[in-house]
N, C-alpha and C positions, 0 to 999 in steps of 0.2 A: 537413560541418557544422563551424561554427567552435567553438573550444574554449569561448568564453563562453556560447554557447547550450547546449552540452553540460553545462556546470557548472550553468546555470540549470535544465535539465531534471532533473539529478541532485538538486538541492535540492528540486524538486517531488516527486520520488520519495521522498526522505527524509522530507519533511513528511507525505506520505500514508501512509508506512509506519509512522509513529508510531501512527496510529489502528488499524493492523493488529496491532501488537505489544502495545500497552498492555493489552488484556484478558487476555493469557495469562500465567500464572505469578503472578497476584495472589492473595495470601492475606490474609484479613481478620484482625483481632485475635483473634476467637473461634477461627478455624481454627488460628491460631498458638498458642493456649492462653493468651492473655492476657485481661486485663479491659479492656473499652473505657472510654475516658475519658468522663465525662458530657458530652453534647452531640455526641459523635462519631457520624457516620453508621455504620450497621452494615456498609455496603459499602466503607468506607474501607480502603485497604491498611494492613497492619501496619507494613511498612517500604517506603519508596519509594526504591529505589536507582537514582538517575539514571544512574550510570555503566554499570550492567548493562543498563538499558533502551536507552541510547544505542548500546551495542555491538550489541545485538540488532537495533535499527532500522537500523544501518549495514549489517549483513550482509544483511538483507531488502532494503533499498533498492539495494544493490550488485547483488544477484542480479536484481532486477526491471529495473534499468537496463541490465545486460548483455543480458538478453533483449530489451529495447527496441532496443538498438544492433544486435544481431544481426538482428532483424526489419527494421530500417532498412537494413542492408547487403544482406540477402538477399531482402527483400520477401516474406516468408512470408504475412503478412496485410496486405492493402491495403484501401483504401476500397471498391474494387469487390467485395470479398468480402462486404460487408454491404449491397450494393445489391440489395435484394429486389424493388424495383419496376421495375427496368430491363427485365427479360425480359417482364413482363406488359404494359408500355407498347408494346414492340415487337410483341407478339402482337396487340394491339388496332389498332395503326397499320397492320399488314400485312393486316388484313381478316379 
C-alpha cells in the first residue's frame, strides 16, 4: 500500500473514532455541581477540553488502524469470511 493511501485511511479512522470517544467522560454542569446558564441544554458538557479529546481519539484511531494494517498483512478476516451465500449456491447448483 502506498503511504498516501495509508494516511487517508488513518484520517478516516481518526474521524470515525471521534464519534466513538465523544460520549465517554462527559459531565454535565449539574453533575459538576454548577448552575446551568439560562438556555443551556441540560445535556451540554460542563467543560469541553478539545486537547484531551483529541489525544483520546488519536489513541483509539491508532489502535484501530494498527489492527487494520495487521489484518491487511496477515489476512485474518477476508471478504470470503462474510460470504454466507456462496456455500448455499453451490449446494443448489450441484443438485
